[in-house]
C-alpha positions in Angstrom: -28.2 -20.8 -4.7 -26.3 -18.1 -6.7 -22.6 -18.0 -5.8 -20.1 -15.3 -6.7 -16.5 -16.4 -6.6 -13.9 -13.6 -6.9 -10.4 -14.5 -8.0 -12.0 -17.1 -10.2 -8.9 -17.3 -12.4 -6.7 -17.8 -9.4 -5.2 -21.1 -8.0 -7.8 -21.8 -5.3 -10.7 -20.1 -7.0 -10.4 -22.1 -10.2 -10.2 -25.4 -8.4 -13.0 -24.6 -6.1 -15.3 -23.7 -9.0 -14.8 -27.2 -10.5 -16.1 -28.7 -7.2 -18.9 -26.3 -6.8 -20.1 -26.9 -10.3 -21.0 -30.5 -9.3 -23.6 -29.1 -6.8 -25.8 -27.6 -9.5 -25.7 -24.1 -8.1 -25.4 -21.0 -10.3 -21.8 -19.9 -10.3 -20.5 -16.5 -11.3 -16.7 -15.9 -11.4 -14.9 -12.6 -11.6 -11.2 -11.7 -11.9 -9.1 -8.8 -13.0 -6.4 -11.0 -14.6 -3.6 -8.7 -13.4 0.0 -9.4 -14.4 1.5 -10.1 -11.0 2.2 -13.5 -12.4 1.5 -15.2 -15.8 -1.8 -14.1 -17.3 -1.4 -17.0 -19.7 -1.6 -19.4 -16.7 -4.7 -17.6 -15.4 -6.3 -17.9 -18.8 -5.4 -21.5 -19.0 -7.2 -22.1 -15.7 -10.3 -20.4 -17.2 -10.0 -22.5 -20.3 -9.9 -25.6 -18.1 -13.3 -24.4 -16.8 -14.7 -24.0 -20.3 -14.3 -20.3 -20.7 -13.3 -18.9 -24.1 -10.6 -16.5 -23.2 -10.7 -14.8 -26.6 -13.9 -13.1 -25.5 -12.8 -11.9 -22.0 -11.7 -8.4 -23.0 -15.3 -7.6 -24.1 -16.3 -7.4 -20.4 -19.4 -9.4 -21.1 -20.6 -12.3 -19.0 -19.2 -15.5 -20.7 -20.8 -18.9 -20.2 -18.7 -22.0 -19.8 -18.7 -24.5 -22.6 -18.3 -27.4 -20.2 -19.9 -26.4 -16.9 -23.5 -25.6 -17.6 -23.9 -23.5 -14.5 -20.7 -21.3 -14.6 -20.2 -17.8 -16.0 -17.2 -15.6 -16.0 -16.8 -11.8 -16.2 -13.6 -9.7 -16.3 -14.1 -7.3 -13.3 -11.9 -5.8 -10.7 -13.2 -5.7 -7.1 -11.5 -2.3 -6.8 -14.3 -0.9 -9.1 -17.0 -0.5 -6.5 -19.6 0.9 -9.0 -19.3 -2.1 -11.4 -19.2 -4.5 -8.5 -22.4 -3.1 -7.1 -24.1 -3.3 -10.5 -23.2 -7.0 -10.7 -24.7 -7.7 -7.2 -27.8 -5.7 -8.1 -28.4 -7.7 -11.3 -27.7 -11.2 -10.1 -28.7 -11.1 -6.4 -26.1 -13.5 -5.0 -26.9 -15.7 -2.0 -23.3 -16.6 -1.2 -20.0 -14.8 -1.9 -16.6 -16.3 -1.7 -13.9 -13.6 -1.9 -10.6 -15.1 -3.0 -9.5 -12.0 -5.0 -6.4 -10.3 -3.5 -3.0 -9.1 -4.4 -0.8 -12.0 -3.3 2.8 -12.2 -2.3 4.7 -11.3 0.9 7.9 -10.0 -0.7 6.2 -8.1 -3.5 4.3 -6.1 -0.8 7.6 -4.6 0.4 8.2 -2.9 -3.0 4.7 -2.3 -4.2 2.5 -1.5 -1.1 -0.1 0.5 -3.1 -1.3 -2.6 -4.9 -2.1 -4.2 -1.6 -4.0 -1.2 -0.2 -6.1 -1.0 -3.4 -6.9 -4.7 -3.8 -6.8 -6.1 -0.4 -8.3 -3.3 1.6 -10.3 -1.1 -0.8 -11.4 -4.1 -2.9 -12.4 -6.0 0.2 -14.3 -3.0 1.5 -16.2 -2.9 -1.8 -17.1 -6.6 -1.3 -18.4 -6.0 2.2 -20.4 -2.9 1.1 -21.9 -4.9 -1.9 -22.9 -7.7 0.5 -24.5 -5.2 2.9 -26.4 -3.2 0.2 -27.7 -6.3 -1.6 -28.7 -8.5 1.4 -26.0 -11.2 0.9 -26.3 -13.5 3.9 -23.2 -15.6 3.5 -19.6 -14.5 2.9 -16.4 -16.5 2.9 -13.1 -14.7 2.5 -9.4 -15.6 2.2 -7.2 -14.6 5.0 -3.7 -16.0 5.4 -1.4 -17.7 7.9 0.9 -14.7 7.5 -1.3 -12.8 10.1 0.5 -14.9 12.8 3.9 -13.2 12.0 6.7 -14.7 14.1 4.2 -16.2 16.6 6.2 -18.0 19.3 3.4 -20.3 20.3 3.3 -23.5 18.2 1.0 -24.6 16.6 -0.8 -21.4 15.5 -4.3 -21.2 16.9 -7.2 -19.0 15.9 -7.2 -17.9 19.6 -3.6 -16.4 19.4 -3.1 -12.7 19.3 -2.2 -11.5 15.8 -1.5 -7.9 16.3 2.1 -7.9 15.0 2.2 -8.5 11.2 5.7 -8.4 9.8 4.7 -7.7 6.1 2.3 -5.3 4.5 0.5 -8.3 2.9 -0.1 -9.8 6.4 -1.3 -6.4 7.7 -3.9 -6.2 4.9 -5.2 -9.6 5.7 -5.5 -8.7 9.4 -7.4 -5.6 8.3 -9.7 -7.8 6.3 -10.5 -9.8 9.4 -11.3 -6.7 11.4 -13.5 -5.2 8.7 -15.3 -8.5 8.3 -16.0 -8.8 12.0 -17.4 -5.2 12.1 -19.7 -5.7 9.1 -20.9 -9.0 10.6 -21.6 -7.3 13.9 -23.3 -4.2 12.5 -25.2 -5.7 9.6 -25.8 -9.3 10.5 -23.8 -10.8 7.6 -22.7 -14.4 8.3 -18.9 -14.2 7.6 -16.1 -16.8 7.8 -12.4 -16.0 7.3 -10.1 -18.7 6.1 -6.4 -18.6 7.1 -4.7 -20.6 4.4 -1.3 -22.2 5.0 1.1 -22.5 2.1 -1.1 -24.0 -0.6 0.5 -26.0 -3.3 -0.4 -28.4 -6.2 -1.4 -28.6 -9.9 -2.3 -25.2 -11.4 -0.4 -23.5 -8.6 1.2 -20.0 -8.5 4.5 -19.5 -10.3 5.6 -17.0 -7.6 5.6 -19.7 -4.9 8.9 -21.3 -3.9 8.0 -24.9 -4.9 7.0 -23.8 -8.4 10.2 -21.7 -8.8 12.3 -24.5 -7.4 10.8 -26.9 -10.0 11.6 -24.6 -12.9 15.2 -24.1 -11.7 15.9 -27.7 -11.0 14.7 -28.7 -14.5 16.7 -26.0 -16.1 19.8 -26.9 -14.1 19.8 -23.4 -12.4 20.5 -22.8 -8.7 17.7 -22.3 -6.3 17.8 -19.7 -3.6 17.1 -21.1 -0.1 16.6 -18.5 2.6 17.7 -18.5 6.2 20.3 -21.0 5.1 17.5 -23.6 4.8 16.4 -23.3 8.4 12.7 -22.8 7.7 9.6 -24.9 8.2 6.3 -24.6 6.3 2.9 -26.2 6.8 2.4 -27.1 3.1 -1.2 -27.8 2.3 -2.3 -29.6 -0.9 -4.9 -27.9 -3.0 -7.5 -30.7 -2.9 -7.4 -30.6 1.0 -8.0 -26.8 0.8 -11.0 -27.3 -1.5 -12.3 -30.1 0.6 -12.2 -27.8 3.7 -14.0 -25.0 1.9 -16.7 -27.4 0.6 -17.2 -28.8 4.1 -17.7 -25.2 5.4 -20.2 -24.4 2.7 -22.2 -27.6 3.0 -22.0 -28.3 6.8 -20.2 -25.5 8.6 -22.1 -22.3 7.7 -25.3 -23.4 9.4 -23.4 -23.9 12.7 -22.0 -20.3 12.6 -24.1 -17.5 14.0 -22.3 -14.4 12.7 -18.5 -14.3 12.4 -15.7 -16.8 12.8 -12.2 -17.5 11.6 -10.5 -20.9 10.8 -7.1 -22.2 10.0 -6.9 -24.4 6.9 -3.6 -26.2 6.9 -2.0 -29.6 6.8 -1.1 -29.7 10.5 2.3 -31.3 9.5 5.0 -28.7 9.0 8.0 -29.9 7.0 11.6 -28.6 7.1 12.4 -26.7 3.9 15.5 -28.9 3.1 13.3 -32.0 3.5 10.8 -30.5 1.2 13.4 -29.8 -1.4 14.7 -33.4 -1.1 11.1 -34.7 -1.7 10.8 -32.5 -4.8 14.2 -33.8 -6.1 12.8 -37.3 -5.8 9.7 -36.4 -7.7 11.7 -34.8 -10.4 14.5 -37.4 -10.5 17.1 -34.5 -10.4 19.2 -32.9 -7.7 18.9 -29.2 -6.9 21.8 -26.7 -7.0 21.3 -24.8 -3.8 22.5 -21.3 -3.0 21.9 -20.5 0.7 20.8 -17.0 1.5 20.0 -15.0 4.7 16.5 -14.5 6.0 14.4 -12.2 3.8 12.4 -9.3 5.2 8.8 -10.2 5.8 9.5 -14.0 6.0 8.5 -16.0 9.0 10.6 -18.9 10.4 7.9 -21.5 10.8 4.2 -22.0 10.1 2.2 -24.7 11.8 -1.6 -24.8 11.7 -3.7 -25.9 14.6 -6.7 -27.3 12.8 -8.6 -28.6 15.8 -11.3 -25.9 15.5 -12.0 -26.7 11.9 -11.9 -30.4 12.6 -14.6 -29.9 15.3 -16.7 -27.9 12.8 -16.6 -30.2 9.8 -14.5 -33.2 10.8 -11.6 -31.8 8.6 -8.6 -34.1 8.2 -6.2 -33.4 5.4 -5.1 -36.6 3.7 -2.4 -35.8 1.1 1.2 -36.6 2.1 3.8 -34.2 0.8 5.4 -36.9 -1.5 2.1 -37.6 -3.2 1.2 -33.9 -3.5 4.5 -33.1 -5.1 4.3 -36.0 -7.5 1.0 -34.8 -8.7 2.3 -31.2 -9.1 5.4 -32.4 -11.0 3.2 -34.5 -13.3 0.9 -31.5 -14.0 3.8 -29.2 -14.5 5.6 -31.3 -17.0 2.3 -31.8 -19.0 1.6 -28.0 -18.9 5.1 -27.1 -20.0 5.5 -30.0 -22.4 7.6 -29.0 -25.4 9.4 -26.3 -23.4 11.0 -28.4 -20.7 12.2 -32.0 -21.0 13.6 -34.3 -18.5 16.4 -36.7 -19.5 
């Protein structure tokens, strides 16, 4: 089959492509390489997939040097015309939409970026799937849609009508649009509510990444709500394993539309998480306690029983192992810039 993966230079997208490449499908990746966080890191992820990033700005389709079946093109999903042209030429069988403007706090100050990418961009994806007879669509939603849900753990059956950030509101909008397009046009669509993904090649705007940088540099880390927070941290390999299971086994069990949590099902207190990170780094953190931030939620906790029933999903990476792997990658990636004593 022909796959299109949007957000191909992103954290999840780049790691998923590595797994999909082993299945001998034709893979086409697009990304706009925006500067919300380090473009250098995004290009490094592409280089890790065998893409010569010196050729990216040409806008041409670039073949991978190491993955025989992967091609990359610089393209923004906000550009509906170019997106439709791509769909028309390559006639994709399966679309995985991971492109989005990320970040809860950033959405408070820059709401327009979220409307353009997460709503208009996603609408363009849906229209392209409708107009070019794409029968399978996976898209990234987020655990943020649950807001300050009082019921624990968070279930796909819970009401998610009260988002507390614009980012969450755009993801809820994605789910509504996807349901409608599936209902009207018969597209098989699955939404994936990711829970705090971490690991090698991760995003520098995420807390664990920023904590690591600050601890190494001997700078204070800012811990919100005075440390009284819990997160369902989910290791990247477990995320990719879940997506692969849905592609290989789950899609054929779905009639039209469905939504699934992808989490670790083991929330950890933030201060315990920091202590585990300190052990991985061999250094202590300097902590500055701060009040709760607007848009933040107190606790995330994924009920993964629905996904387990679909594909026998069972995440297997403990937080200590996951952070050890992230720290090892980070030190290698930053070698020469940061050094531990």
